[in-house]
C-alpha positions as CSV (number, residue, x, y, z in Angstrom):
1,X,-27.7,-42.7,124.2
2,X,-26.2,-40.1,122.0
3,X,-25.2,-36.6,124.4
4,X,-25.8,-33.0,122.6
5,X,-21.9,-32.9,122.7
6,X,-21.4,-36.2,120.3
7,X,-24.3,-35.2,118.3
8,X,-22.7,-32.1,117.6
9,X,-19.6,-33.2,116.8
10,X,-21.1,-36.1,114.6
11,X,-23.2,-33.8,112.4
12,X,-20.1,-31.9,112.0
13,X,-18.3,-34.4,110.6
14,X,-21.2,-35.0,108.3
15,X,-20.8,-31.6,106.5
16,X,-23.7,-29.7,108.6
17,X,-21.8,-26.6,109.3
18,X,-20.0,-26.9,105.6
19,X,-22.8,-24.9,103.9
20,X,-22.5,-21.5,106.4
21,X,-22.3,-18.6,103.8
22,X,-19.7,-16.1,104.4
23,X,-19.2,-14.0,106.6
24,X,-20.1,-17.0,108.6
25,X,-18.1,-19.9,106.7
26,X,-15.1,-18.2,108.4
27,X,-16.3,-19.0,111.7
28,X,-17.8,-22.4,111.2
29,X,-16.9,-24.6,114.4
30,X,-13.5,-26.3,113.9
31,X,-15.1,-29.9,113.6
32,X,-16.8,-27.7,115.9
33,X,-16.2,-28.6,119.4
34,X,-13.3,-29.5,121.3
35,X,-11.7,-32.2,120.9
36,X,-13.8,-35.7,121.9
37,X,-11.3,-36.4,124.1
38,X,-11.6,-32.9,126.0
39,X,-12.5,-32.8,129.4
40,X,-11.7,-30.4,132.6
41,X,-9.3,-31.9,135.0
42,X,-11.1,-33.4,137.5
43,X,-9.5,-30.8,140.2
44,X,-11.4,-28.5,137.6
45,X,-14.6,-29.9,137.8
46,X,-17.5,-28.1,139.4
47,X,-19.1,-29.0,142.7
48,X,-22.6,-28.4,144.4
49,X,-20.3,-25.9,146.3
50,X,-19.8,-23.9,143.3
51,X,-23.4,-24.1,142.6
52,X,-24.4,-22.8,145.6
53,X,-22.0,-19.9,145.5
54,X,-23.4,-19.5,141.9
55,X,-27.0,-19.6,143.0
56,X,-26.3,-16.4,145.5
57,X,-25.1,-14.5,142.4
58,X,-28.2,-14.8,140.6
59,X,-30.6,-14.7,143.0
60,X,-31.8,-18.2,142.9
61,X,-31.9,-21.1,145.6
62,X,-32.2,-24.8,144.6
63,X,-31.9,-27.8,146.9
64,X,-29.1,-30.2,147.1
65,X,-30.9,-32.7,145.6
66,X,-31.5,-30.7,142.5
67,X,-27.6,-29.5,142.5
68,X,-26.6,-32.9,142.5
69,X,-28.8,-34.1,139.5
70,X,-27.9,-31.1,137.3
71,X,-24.1,-31.0,138.3
72,X,-23.3,-33.2,135.3
73,X,-25.2,-31.5,132.6
74,X,-23.2,-28.1,133.9
75,X,-19.8,-29.4,134.1
76,X,-20.7,-30.5,130.5
77,X,-21.7,-27.5,129.4
78,X,-18.3,-25.9,129.8
79,X,-17.5,-27.9,126.8
80,X,-20.4,-26.3,124.9
81,X,-19.2,-22.8,126.1
82,X,-16.0,-23.3,125.0
83,X,-17.2,-24.0,121.8
84,X,-19.2,-20.9,121.5
85,X,-16.4,-18.7,122.5
86,X,-13.7,-20.2,120.1
87,X,-16.3,-19.5,117.0
88,X,-17.0,-15.7,118.5
89,X,-18.3,-13.9,115.1
90,X,-17.2,-10.8,114.3
91,X,-18.6,-7.5,115.9
92,X,-20.8,-6.9,113.2
93,X,-22.5,-9.6,113.0
94,X,-26.2,-9.6,114.7
95,X,-27.8,-12.3,116.9
96,X,-30.6,-14.3,115.4
97,X,-33.2,-12.7,117.8
98,X,-33.6,-8.6,117.3
99,X,-36.1,-6.0,117.9
100,X,-39.3,-6.4,115.7
101,X,-41.4,-3.0,116.1
102,X,-44.2,-4.8,114.6
103,X,-45.0,-6.4,118.3
104,X,-46.0,-3.1,119.4
105,X,-48.7,-3.1,117.1
106,X,-48.0,-0.4,115.2
107,X,-47.6,-1.3,111.4
108,X,-45.2,-0.1,109.3
109,X,-46.3,2.5,106.8
110,X,-46.0,2.1,103.3
111,X,-42.9,4.0,101.5
112,X,-43.2,7.5,100.0
113,X,-41.7,10.9,99.4
114,X,-39.3,12.5,101.4
115,X,-39.7,16.3,102.8
116,X,-40.2,19.6,101.2
117,X,-37.4,21.9,100.9
118,X,-36.3,24.8,98.9
119,X,-32.9,26.5,99.4
120,X,-32.9,30.5,99.5
121,X,-30.8,31.5,97.0
122,X,-31.4,35.1,97.6
123,X,-29.1,35.0,101.0
124,X,-25.6,37.0,100.6
125,X,-22.5,35.8,102.2
126,X,-22.1,36.5,105.6
127,X,-19.7,39.5,106.2
128,X,-17.3,37.3,109.0
129,X,-16.0,34.1,108.4
130,X,-17.5,33.4,112.2
131,X,-20.9,33.9,111.0
132,X,-19.9,31.4,108.3
133,X,-18.6,29.0,110.1
134,X,-22.2,28.9,112.3
135,X,-24.5,28.9,109.5
136,X,-26.9,26.5,109.6
137,X,-27.0,23.4,106.5
138,X,-30.1,25.4,105.4
139,X,-28.4,28.4,105.2
140,X,-25.1,27.1,103.5
141,X,-27.6,25.1,101.0
142,X,-28.8,28.7,99.6
143,X,-25.3,30.3,99.6
144,X,-24.0,27.2,97.6
145,X,-26.2,27.9,94.8
146,X,-26.3,31.4,94.8
147,X,-22.6,31.1,94.0
148,X,-21.9,33.2,97.4
149,X,-19.2,30.3,98.5
150,X,-17.8,26.8,97.3
151,X,-17.8,23.4,99.1
152,X,-14.1,23.4,98.7
153,X,-14.1,26.8,101.0
154,X,-16.4,25.5,103.6
155,X,-14.3,22.1,103.6
156,X,-11.0,24.3,104.2
157,X,-12.9,26.5,106.3
158,X,-14.1,23.6,108.5
159,X,-10.8,21.5,108.2
160,X,-9.0,24.7,109.5
161,X,-11.5,25.5,112.7
162,X,-10.8,21.5,113.5
163,X,-7.2,22.2,113.7
164,X,-7.3,25.3,115.5
165,X,-9.9,24.5,118.3
166,X,-9.2,20.7,118.8
167,X,-6.3,21.5,121.0
168,X,-9.1,22.8,123.6
169,X,-11.7,20.6,122.5
170,X,-10.1,17.6,121.9
171,X,-13.1,16.1,119.8
172,X,-11.4,15.0,116.5
173,X,-9.8,11.4,116.1
174,X,-8.7,11.9,112.5
175,X,-9.0,14.8,109.9
176,X,-10.0,12.9,106.2
177,X,-8.3,15.8,104.3
178,X,-7.6,14.5,101.2
179,X,-11.0,12.6,100.7
180,X,-12.6,15.6,102.2
181,X,-10.9,17.9,99.1
182,X,-11.0,15.4,96.6
183,X,-14.9,15.2,97.3
184,X,-15.4,18.8,97.7
185,X,-13.8,20.0,94.7
186,X,-16.3,17.2,92.9
187,X,-19.1,18.9,94.6
188,X,-18.4,21.9,93.3
189,X,-17.8,20.9,89.6
190,X,-21.2,18.8,89.2
191,X,-23.1,22.2,91.0
192,X,-21.5,24.5,88.2
193,X,-22.3,22.1,85.9
194,X,-25.8,22.0,87.1
195,X,-25.8,18.4,89.3
196,X,-27.6,19.1,92.0
197,X,-27.8,16.4,94.6
198,X,-29.8,18.0,97.1
199,X,-29.6,20.1,100.1
200,X,-26.6,18.1,101.2
201,X,-24.7,19.0,98.5
202,X,-21.1,20.3,99.3
203,X,-21.8,20.7,102.6
204,X,-18.8,19.1,105.1
205,X,-19.9,17.1,108.4
206,X,-18.1,14.9,110.5
207,X,-18.8,11.6,111.6
208,X,-18.6,10.0,115.2
209,X,-15.7,7.3,115.1
210,X,-17.8,4.0,115.4
211,X,-18.2,4.7,111.4
212,X,-15.9,3.0,109.2
213,X,-14.5,5.1,106.6
214,X,-12.5,3.5,104.0
215,X,-8.6,4.0,104.5
216,X,-8.9,5.5,107.6
217,X,-8.7,4.2,111.4
218,X,-12.1,3.4,113.1
219,X,-10.9,3.3,116.6
220,X,-14.2,2.7,118.4
221,X,-12.6,5.6,120.9
222,X,-10.6,2.8,122.9
223,X,-7.2,2.3,123.0
224,X,-7.4,-1.8,121.9
225,X,-8.8,-0.2,118.2
226,X,-6.6,2.6,118.0
227,X,-4.8,1.2,114.5
228,X,-8.2,-0.5,113.5
229,X,-8.7,0.5,109.5
230,X,-12.0,-1.3,108.2
231,X,-12.1,-1.8,104.3
232,X,-15.6,-0.5,103.9
233,X,-17.8,2.8,104.1
234,X,-20.5,2.8,106.6
235,X,-24.2,2.9,105.1
236,X,-24.8,6.3,106.2
237,X,-21.3,7.7,104.8
238,X,-22.3,5.8,101.7
239,X,-25.5,7.6,101.8
240,X,-23.8,10.9,102.6
241,X,-21.7,10.5,99.7
242,X,-24.3,10.2,97.4
243,X,-26.0,13.1,98.9
244,X,-23.0,15.4,98.5
245,X,-21.7,15.9,101.9
246,X,-18.1,15.5,102.6
247,X,-16.5,13.9,105.6
248,X,-14.1,16.0,106.6
249,X,-13.2,14.3,110.0
250,X,-13.9,11.1,112.0
251,X,-14.8,12.9,116.1
252,X,-14.5,11.3,119.2
253,X,-17.0,9.0,121.3
254,X,-16.2,7.7,124.5
255,X,-14.2,4.7,124.8
256,X,-16.5,1.7,122.6
257,X,-19.3,4.5,123.4
258,X,-19.8,5.4,127.0
259,X,-19.0,8.5,128.2
260,X,-16.9,11.5,126.8
261,X,-13.0,10.1,127.5
262,X,-11.2,8.1,124.8
263,X,-7.5,6.9,124.6
264,X,-6.5,10.5,123.8
265,X,-8.2,12.2,126.4
266,X,-11.5,13.9,127.4
267,X,-13.8,15.8,124.8
268,X,-14.9,19.1,126.0
269,X,-17.7,21.3,126.2
270,X,-17.3,24.0,124.3
271,X,-19.6,26.3,126.4
272,X,-17.2,25.2,129.4
273,X,-14.1,23.9,128.7
274,X,-13.5,22.3,132.1
275,X,-16.5,20.4,131.5
276,X,-16.7,17.0,129.2
277,X,-19.0,17.4,126.4
278,X,-21.0,13.9,128.0
279,X,-21.2,11.1,125.8
280,X,-20.9,8.8,123.8
281,X,-21.6,11.5,120.8
282,X,-19.0,13.7,122.7
283,X,-16.9,14.8,119.6
284,X,-20.4,15.4,117.3
285,X,-21.8,17.7,119.8
286,X,-18.6,19.5,120.9
287,X,-17.8,20.3,117.5
288,X,-21.0,21.4,116.1
289,X,-21.3,23.5,119.0
290,X,-18.3,25.6,118.2
291,X,-19.0,25.8,114.6
292,X,-16.1,22.8,113.9
293,X,-18.7,21.9,111.3
294,X,-22.4,22.3,110.4
295,X,-23.6,18.9,111.3
296,X,-22.5,15.3,113.0
297,X,-23.5,12.1,112.6
298,X,-23.8,10.5,116.4
299,X,-25.2,7.1,118.0
300,X,-27.4,6.1,120.9
301,X,-28.2,3.2,122.5
302,X,-29.1,4.9,126.0
303,X,-28.9,8.5,125.6
304,X,-25.8,9.2,123.5
305,X,-27.8,11.4,121.5
306,X,-29.6,13.3,123.8
307,X,-27.0,13.8,126.7
308,X,-24.4,15.4,124.4
309,X,-26.7,17.4,122.6
310,X,-28.0,18.7,126.0
311,X,-24.4,19.2,127.1
312,X,-23.3,21.3,124.0
313,X,-26.5,22.9,123.6
314,X,-27.2,21.6,119.9
315,X,-30.1,20.1,118.2
316,X,-30.4,15.9,117.8
317,X,-32.4,13.6,116.5
318,X,-32.5,10.0,117.6
319,X,-34.6,8.3,115.1
320,X,-36.8,5.5,115.1
321,X,-35.2,2.3,115.3
322,X,-34.3,0.6,112.4
323,X,-34.8,3.8,110.0
324,X,-31.4,4.7,109.5
325,X,-29.1,1.6,108.5
326,X,-26.8,0.5,111.1
327,X,-24.3,-1.4,108.8
328,X,-20.7,-0.3,109.1
329,X,-20.9,1.3,112.8
330,X,-19.7,-0.7,115.5
331,X,-22.3,-2.9,117.6
332,X,-23.2,-2.0,121.0
333,X,-26.7,-3.4,121.3
334,X,-28.3,-4.6,118.3
335,X,-31.4,-4.3,119.3
336,X,-31.0,-0.4,120.8
337,X,-28.7,1.1,118.7
338,X,-29.6,4.1,116.7
339,X,-27.8,6.6,114.4
340,X,-28.8,10.1,113.8
341,X,-27.5,13.6,112.9
342,X,-26.6,16.3,115.2
343,X,-26.6,19.8,114.4
344,X,-28.0,23.6,114.8
345,X,-31.7,23.3,114.5
346,X,-34.4,20.9,113.9
347,X,-34.5,21.6,110.1
348,X,-31.0,20.6,110.0
349,X,-31.7,17.8,111.5
350,X,-34.7,16.7,108.9
351,X,-32.4,17.8,106.2
352,X,-29.8,15.2,107.0
353,X,-32.1,12.8,108.3
354,X,-33.8,12.3,104.8
355,X,-30.3,11.4,102.8
356,X,-29.6,8.8,105.8
357,X,-33.0,7.1,105.9
358,X,-34.1,3.8,104.4
359,X,-32.0,0.5,104.2
360,X,-28.8,-0.3,102.9
361,X,-29.0,-2.3,99.7
362,X,-27.1,-4.9,100.9
363,X,-29.1,-5.7,103.9
364,X,-30.8,-9.0,103.3
365,X,-34.8,-8.4,102.9
366,X,-34.2,-4.5,102.9
367,X,-37.7,-2.8,103.1
368,X,-38.3,0.6,101.9
369,X,-38.4,3.2,104.5
370,X,-41.9,4.7,104.9
371,X,-42.7,8.3,104.0
372,X,-40.8,11.6,105.5
373,X,-44.0,14.3,104.8
374,X,-41.8,16.6,107.0
375,X,-42.8,20.3,106.0
376,X,-41.0,23.4,107.6
377,X,-44.0,25.4,106.6
378,X,-46.8,23.1,108.0
379,X,-49.4,24.3,110.8
380,X,-48.6,22.8,114.0
381,X,-51.8,23.8,115.7
382,X,-53.1,20.4,114.0
383,X,-50.6,18.6,116.0
384,X,-52.1,16.4,119.0
385,X,-49.6,17.1,121.7
386,X,-49.4,16.0,125.0
387,X,-46.5,16.4,128.3
388,X,-45.2,14.6,130.9
389,X,-47.3,16.5,133.4
390,X,-45.4,14.8,136.6
391,X,-41.8,15.5,134.9
392,X,-42.8,19.1,134.2
393,X,-43.8,19.4,137.9
394,X,-40.8,17.7,139.5
395,X,-38.2,19.7,137.5
396,X,-36.8,22.8,139.6
397,X,-34.5,25.4,139.6
398,X,-33.5,27.0,136.1
399,X,-33.9,24.1,134.2
400,X,-37.4,23.2,135.5
401,X,-37.9,26.4,134.6
402,X,-36.8,26.6,131.0
403,X,-38.6,23.4,130.5
404,X,-42.5,25.0,131.4
405,X,-41.4,27.9,129.8
406,X,-41.4,26.1,126.5
407,X,-45.0,24.8,127.3
408,X,-46.0,28.2,127.3
409,X,-44.2,28.8,123.6
410,X,-45.8,25.6,122.7
411,X,-48.9,27.6,123.8
412,X,-48.5,31.3,122.3
413,X,-47.8,28.6,119.0
414,X,-51.7,27.8,119.4
415,X,-50.8,23.9,120.7
416,X,-53.4,22.8,122.7
417,X,-51.1,21.0,125.6
418,X,-52.9,17.2,127.2
419,X,-51.2,15.9,130.5
420,X,-50.1,12.3,129.6
421,X,-48.4,9.9,132.3
422,X,-45.8,7.4,130.4
423,X,-46.3,3.8,131.1
424,X,-44.0,3.2,134.7
425,X,-45.4,-0.1,136.2
426,X,-42.9,-2.3,134.6
427,X,-39.3,-2.4,136.0
428,X,-37.5,-0.2,133.0
429,X,-34.3,-0.2,135.2
430,X,-33.9,-3.8,135.4
431,X,-35.2,-4.0,131.5
432,X,-32.1,-2.5,130.8
433,X,-29.8,-5.6,131.7
434,X,-30.6,-6.0,128.0
435,X,-28.1,-3.7,127.1
436,X,-25.3,-4.9,129.4
437,X,-25.9,-8.7,128.0
438,X,-25.6,-7.8,124.4
439,X,-22.9,-5.1,125.1
440,X,-20.8,-8.2,126.7
441,X,-21.5,-10.3,123.7
442,X,-20.4,-7.6,121.3
443,X,-17.2,-7.2,123.5
444,X,-16.7,-11.1,124.6
445,X,-13.6,-11.8,123.3
446,X,-12.0,-8.6,124.2
447,X,-13.1,-9.2,127.5
448,X,-11.7,-13.1,127.8
449,X,-8.3,-12.0,126.1
450,X,-7.8,-8.9,128.5
451,X,-8.3,-6.4,126.0
452,X,-10.1,-4.5,127.9
453,X,-7.7,-3.8,130.6
454,X,-5.8,-1.6,128.0
455,X,-9.0,0.8,128.4
456,X,-8.4,4.1,129.8
457,X,-11.5,4.1,132.5
458,X,-11.3,0.9,134.9
459,X,-14.1,2.5,137.3
460,X,-17.2,0.5,138.3
461,X,-19.8,2.8,135.4
462,X,-17.1,1.7,132.8
463,X,-17.2,-1.2,130.0
464,X,-14.4,-3.4,131.4
465,X,-16.7,-3.8,134.7
466,X,-19.9,-4.2,133.2
467,X,-18.5,-6.9,130.6
468,X,-17.6,-8.9,133.1
469,X,-20.8,-8.3,135.8
470,X,-22.7,-8.8,132.8
471,X,-21.4,-12.3,132.3
472,X,-23.4,-13.6,135.1
473,X,-26.7,-12.4,133.7
474,X,-29.2,-15.4,133.6
475,X,-29.9,-16.3,129.9
476,X,-33.6,-16.8,131.3
477,X,-34.1,-13.2,132.7
478,X,-32.2,-11.6,129.6
479,X,-35.2,-13.4,127.4
480,X,-37.7,-12.5,130.2
481,X,-36.4,-8.9,130.0
482,X,-37.3,-9.2,126.6
483,X,-40.4,-10.6,127.0
484,X,-41.3,-7.6,129.2
485,X,-40.0,-5.0,126.5
486,X,-43.1,-6.5,123.8
487,X,-45.4,-5.4,126.6
488,X,-43.9,-2.0,126.9
489,X,-43.8,-1.5,123.6
490,X,-47.5,-2.4,123.2
491,X,-48.2,0.2,126.0
492,X,-46.1,2.7,124.6
493,X,-48.1,2.5,121.2
494,X,-51.5,2.6,123.0
495,X,-50.6,5.7,124.7
496,X,-49.2,6.9,121.2
497,X,-52.6,6.3,119.5
498,X,-53.6,9.9,121.2
499,X,-50.8,11.9,120.1
500,X,-48.7,13.0,117.4
501,X,-45.8,14.2,120.2
502,X,-45.3,13.9,123.9
503,X,-43.2,16.8,125.3
504,X,-40.8,15.8,128.3
505,X,-37.6,17.0,130.3
506,X,-35.2,15.6,128.7
507,X,-33.9,13.7,131.7
508,X,-37.1,13.5,133.5
509,X,-38.9,10.6,134.6
510,X,-38.4,7.2,132.6
511,X,-38.7,8.8,129.1
512,X,-35.1,8.2,128.3
513,X,-35.0,4.3,128.8
514,X,-38.4,3.6,128.3
515,X,-38.2,5.1,124.7
516,X,-34.9,3.5,124.1
517,X,-36.1,0.1,124.8
518,X,-39.4,0.7,122.6
519,X,-37.8,2.4,119.3
520,X,-39.7,5.5,119.5
521,X,-37.7,8.7,118.0
522,X,-36.8,11.7,119.8
523,X,-35.8,15.4,119.2
524,X,-33.7,17.0,121.7
525,X,-33.1,20.8,121.4
526,X,-31.8,23.5,123.7
527,X,-34.2,25.4,125.9
528,X,-31.7,27.3,128.2
529,X,-28.2,29.0,128.6
530,X,-28.0,29.3,132.5
531,X,-24.7,31.0,134.2
532,X,-22.0,29.3,135.6
533,X,-20.9,30.0,139.3
534,X,-17.8,32.1,139.0
535,X,-16.9,32.2,135.3
536,X,-19.2,35.1,133.6
537,X,-18.3,34.3,129.9
538,X,-19.6,30.4,130.5
539,X,-23.1,29.1,130.3
540,X,-24.3,25.8,131.0
541,X,-27.0,24.6,128.2
542,X,-30.2,22.9,129.1
543,X,-32.7,20.9,126.9
544,X,-36.3,19.6,126.3
545,X,-37.0,16.2,124.3
546,X,-40.2,15.7,121.6
547,X,-41.0,12.3,121.3
548,X,-43.1,11.0,118.6
549,X,-44.7,7.5,117.5
550,X,-43.0,5.0,115.5
551,X,-42.2,5.8,111.9
552,X,-43.7,9.7,112.9
553,X,-40.4,11.5,112.9
554,X,-41.4,14.5,111.4
555,X,-44.1,15.4,113.9
556,X,-41.4,15.8,116.2
557,X,-39.2,17.6,114.4
558,X,-41.7,19.7,112.9
559,X,-42.9,20.7,116.3
560,X,-39.4,21.5,117.5
561,X,-38.7,24.0,114.5
562,X,-41.5,25.4,115.0
563,X,-40.5,26.5,118.6
564,X,-37.0,27.3,117.3
565,X,-38.8,29.6,114.4
566,X,-40.1,31.3,117.7
567,X,-37.3,31.3,120.0
568,X,-33.4,31.9,119.7
569,X,-31.3,29.8,122.3
570,X,-30.3,27.4,119.7
571,X,-28.3,30.3,117.6
572,X,-26.5,31.3,120.3
573,X,-22.6,30.9,120.5
574,X,-20.1,29.3,123.1
575,X,-16.9,31.0,123.8
576,X,-14.9,28.5,122.2
577,X,-15.0,29.1,118.4
578,X,-16.5,32.1,118.7
């Protein structure tokens, strides 16, 4: 009988893999599999005792007869595993199975127009350089069109401040000065000639260093990739170039998108430099908070925009999964990675998101993005708003008080609040093994070659350890977790039918894990600044999160904007940068 290994070898010999398109052609099986004569040495063959030990690792139990029956296949699988490892594709290649938001039952809305926004061209230039550094994207857009500032001036200001404060903050991996000044000069010429690319025209920004920028290192924050240069621009970099924004720096991320520790040190919180800035969008959070750049692009797989936005007191948008192309970004979890803006306000996040949204035209079967009808002047009293009652009741201390105060701000705005409970019956924490398995696959070669041993953090809660233990996640349970994920998505979709926005403490209950699994958008905004004991000049930011239905990012942004118009926490400045 033809074994599976012999069948694969035979079909390879017949040219079955010769038709693979690029970029996979470079990774076709080398006449596919280990040589026909390959077999593990007799002394290395697995035994039923090995299977018994493996059962304990995976929480399974078989009989001795069952182990004996499966033993030959398990040993044969070692060959197939070796073939798969030898054919490992680049990090950018996704699996054939990725997250489909349609399984939730929510139809993708039709394409449509973007947000309505007109810059205020009557504003005068701020008196001080610091005031200019902390101006919002919306304010800078008006100043540029009024001729009060130039893009070159703003770019030089950003570069100077990045150099001046980075020794304290450690938020910069690479300055992109040559590219930035060339782009800024071009933007000034265009604006003078009446060519206006939109609200971001001429405004400097920073990008988390998991985004490729041609001609500059893209280090992913990790020692093994310190010298990596990718010959492409990420899709979001291309979109921001087209919108006229000026990239001034590649900003730090915790190594391979976890935490705030990278190969150059620990990125600091400008409100309290004895504290890390959280992660993994550590540099974007720190740099925006300190007034080094007006906005930055971060990423989130499980809290990497929400957490540093909270720690640094900035506003962040985690968009609906898939609305912003991840092409050219480091992959950690193909079914959970999202890219989004971190800025001074919800309005600024909306302006940046409007430029980012939509597919990369290089992507196969690209589908136009749905409408983004964000109107900063619209009435929020029509929004159907829920709040996760149990999470607010559990909130303690100053943070709990700040969260409840935000609910009162909403009531003062005329918003009717309805108590709601998120679906909690499914084992959300257990389902996050999806992230562990996908991340382990994304860096499987780095693990096998020992490259992870060169990473700075070698502790339990860091990627090197997770990459290793995730190899023991059974494939069946990975699939089962994704099936449960479908149920969770359907439950969240059913809940969201009755709401435009759901308000929740940023870290209360299971909201963060649930919505990262289901792909729902979130806006995180600062709503409190608390004293730091023993340090009169320092304060600790706190945040609250607004969730929205799939594709309805504008609802959460609109409500967040209304709250920020009625409050001033987001306008406060940290001691570093001021």
